[in-house]
N, C-alpha and C positions, 0 to 999 in steps of 0.2 A: 810306564804303559799303564798303572794304576792309575796317576794321575789324568792320565788322556782319557780312559774308559769313566772317569767321575766327572771330567769334563763333558764329555759326549753324553751322559746322563742326564747332566744339569740341562744343558741346551734343548734336548730335547723334551725335557720339566716345561720349560717356558714355551717353547712351542705350543706343548699341547694347553697350558694356560690362556694362551693368546697375546702373551707380551710382546712378541715379535709378530704379531698379524701383520698381513700385507692387504687386508681387508678395507677399503674405501671407506673412511667414517663420514655419515652423513650428519647434518646438521638441519633441521627444520628451519622452517621460513622465519625470519625475527619478526615479531608484532611490528608495528610502528610507534616508537617511542610514545609514552605517554603523553607526554606534554606538548604534543602535536595534535593541533587544532586546524579544522578547514576554515580557510580564510575568505575564500570564495571560488565559484566555478561559473564555467561557462557551459551552458548546454544546449548543443546545434542540434536540431531536429529537422528530419527529413521526411516528407510524406507525400507519394505522389509527384516528385520533381520539385516541391515548394522546400523552400528551408527558412526556419525561425531560430533566432538564437535570443536566449533567456541568460539573465544575468543575477546571479546570486552574489550579495557581500552580507558577512556574518560578524556579527558584534558581538561581546561575550562580558558578563560580571566580574565581578571579584573572584566569585565560586567557579570560573570555567562555564558557565552557564549562559546559553545563547541569549542575550538581553535586544538584540534586536535585526531584522534582516532585510536589507532594501534591494528591491527586483524591478529590472528593467528590462524590457523585449524590444525586437524592431517589429513584432507583430502590432499590426494597427489594431487589433480588436482585443487586445492586451492593454492593462492599465498598469503605469508605472506606481510601485505603493512601496510603504514602510510598515512592516509589522514588530511591533512590540511585543515584550514578555514580559510579565511582572510576576514572581515568584509569592506565594504566601501560604505557608504550611504547605497542605497537602494540593494545594492549586495552583493552575498557572492561567493565567489571565493572557490573553494573545489579543490585540487591537489592531487592526489593519488599515491605515488610512491612504488615501493618496497623496504621492508626493509633493505635487503642486501647489495642491488647494489645502492638504491637511484634513481633509473630511473625511468622518470614520464612513468605512463602508461595510466591516464587519467586525464583529466581536465572537471570539471563541472563550471556549472554558474546557480546562484539561484535569482531570482530578489523578492523583497517584497515590501508590501505596506505599508502605515503609520501606521498599527498596526504590522509590522514585520510578518505578515503572508506571506508566500511563494504563490506568483501566477503564476511563470513562474520558470520551472524547464529545463535547457537543459544539457542532458547527453548524456553519448556514446550511440551513435544510438537511440537513443528514447529522448522523449522531453514530458512533461507534460504541462499543463494549470489548474489551479484552481482558480475557483470562491467560494466566501465564503455568508453563512447567517450568520451574528456573528460571532461565533468561530465554525462553524461546515462549511464542504467542502459543498457544494450544486451543484457543478459540476465540472465536470472533464475528460479536453480533452488528451487523449494520443494519440503521434505520433513516429510507430514505424518507423526507417531509416535504410536504405540498405546503405553500403560502397559506392557507387557511387549514392546517392542522392536520390534512387527510397523511397517514404514515403506512408504507410498506416495510416490511422486516424479515431479516432472512439471517440464519446462522452458520457458520463454515468450522468445522474442527480440522486441527492438524496432527498429523502423525510425523514423528522424526526415528532420527538413529544417529548416535554418536554426536547428539545435540546438535542436528542438522536437519531441516526440513527434508522431509520425503514427500508429502502428500498434504493436499487439503481437499476435504469432502464437504458436500453440499449437498443435504437432503432433500433437495427439491422442494421444500414446504415455503410458501410464503405466506404473510397475514398481512392483512389491510386493516387500520379502522379510518372510519370517516363519521363527519359531521351530520347532525340531525339535522341541517338546514341546508337548503339549495336554492336555484331559480327557477322560476317559471319564465319560459320564452314567450309562449303565446297565452292569451292575446297582445299584452304589454310585458316586457320584460320587469321582474319583479322577483324580490327576497319571497321566498315561501319555506315551508317545513316540509322534511323529506317522510312520507307517510310510506309506514312498514307495512308488508314485506316490498322489496327494494329489487331491482335486478342489476347485477353487478357483472360488469363485462371486465376481463382482463385482455388486454392486446401486447402479444410479443411481438417483439422488432427484431426477431433473428440476424445473426451476422453476416449470412451467406447469401452474397449478391444475388438480384433477381427474385430473391424468395419473399412472398407472401406475408404479410403479416400473420400469428396465428392467434386464434380468436378463442378464447374460454368463455362461455355464458353461465352465469349461475343464477338462476331465477329464482324466486320466493324465498329471498332471504330475509328472515326475521329479526335481523339484527342491523346495529351500525357497525359491523367487522364482519369480515369474510377470510376464508383462507384457500390456498392453490396449492394443492399438494402432485407430486411427480413432476414438478417443470423442470426440464433437461434441455432446454435450447440454447441457455446461455448468453442471451442479448437482451436488450433493455427491454423492462415491461411496464406498464401502467393501466392504472384502474377507471373506469367511467362507472357513475352510479345513475340511475334512473327510477322514479316511483311509477305506479299504475297512473297518476294522473297528468304525468310528463315532465315531475319538477326534475331536475339533474343536478346533482353536484355541481357546485361552484367551482371547487379545486381540482386541480390537476396534478397527479403524484407520478412521479416516474421513477421506478427502481432502475438504477443504471447498468450496463454490463458489465460484465464479471460475475456472472451466474452459473456458470459452467459446475456439472456435477462433480467433475475430479480435476485436478491440476496438479502436476508433478512437477518436482524441484530437480537439480542436481547443483553440484557444487565442484571448486576444484580443491582436489582432497590436499595437496600439496600447499596450499595459500591460506593463512589464517586470517579471521576476519579483521579488518581494520576500515579508518576512514575512506571512503569512496567505494565503497559496495554498495551494489547497483539499488538493491533494497535500501539499505540504509540511507540514501542519496534522497530517495523519494519522502521518504518520513520524516527527513531531517528538515526538508522546507516546510512542511506542515505542522510539524510539533517542537521544533527547536530541538530535539534528539531524536536519537532512534528507536525504534519498535521494535524491528524486525533484526533479532540478534543470532545468528546462525555460530557454529563455530569457524566455518569455511567462508570464503567467497563465494557468491552465487555465479552458478555457470550456466544455468538454462534454468527455464519454466515452459511448461506448455500445458494445454490444455484444446479442448475442440474447437475452439474459436481462433487461438492464436498460438504461435511459437516464438519465444524468443531466448537466444544465446546472447552468452557477454563474455567479452575479452577486456582484459586490463592491463596497462602499461606501467610496470612499477620500478621504481629508480633505485639506486643503490643505498640509499636509506631505507628502504620497505615501503616508500608511500606510493600510493597511487596516483600515479599523473594525468592517468586517463582511463576513462571507463566507456566501454563502446558495446551498444546492444544493436541486435538487428533484430528485430521483430517480422513476421510473416502473419499478417492479419488477412480474414476472410472478406474482412468488409473495403478495409484501406488499404490493402496490398501491403507492400513491403514500406516499412518504419524503420528508420536508422537514428540513434541517438549518438552524441558524443559530447561526454563530459569532460572539460578540461580543467585541472581542479590545480588549487594552489592553496598552502599553507603556510601556518605562522607556528611559534614556539613561546613559551614564557617559561 
């Protein structure tokens, strides 16, 4: 009897300690193995019933850095290109050429910090500056540049939770700079100086169908720069400049869409970040590396002009084989993007 009581007490202690627990053990999703890299992917985009197919093929150097990206498309407006990446200390040089003729069509330069994160990106007609909080971009400044040097710039800040983006905020402030020369149309077209003060007109092309452009006019601007505050329409915006004698700025500069005052993000909390994430794919083809590094896979993003929802197909080895995004755009309607991804290991 004494032995029975002892055994009963021991079993009770073991249960209280959780040794004989019947609770299901949950394991976090395993990340894609570290030696797995994207070999290629096909992006199928459908807008208003029209479908295009873009193909990307990636090559890597001995340090697993992207050395070349081959791009082809069935879109007749796109050119088949080859982009090569050269690494030198803190600088990455990207040269894009036409596949058939090897003619250079673009030269881009990226500057990195000691953690190899891109902090400055100088691309054709645009420039980006990135600040980071650990792995996450915390602030982003974009500068749109016209052919003659006119610029329009804006900055956005990001807030996060558990190393995932929550929100991107734009303060509504745009700054433009422009040259001191332009052209006189009458009586004969010729180059001339812009005489201060000038009139600067900001024209906003909002994204709502049927909406007329919104115009902001700043008169008596006694400088070769101007600022617009409180902008919250979200669409592309451009400036024109004219002086009292009718001389106009030769350059045309348009800041692209994506100026929503606020943009919100959602993630798949049970799916850790890995190659094939929606945001990573877009930055990968531009920079040869990822700019946006959440802890988890992006699930959604939305602002006043469009809403995007993303789902992923993940195989038994934790690799994303398909990334599917659906965007409801106020201007373009429904947009679908289907990425089909292939991998390599070494």
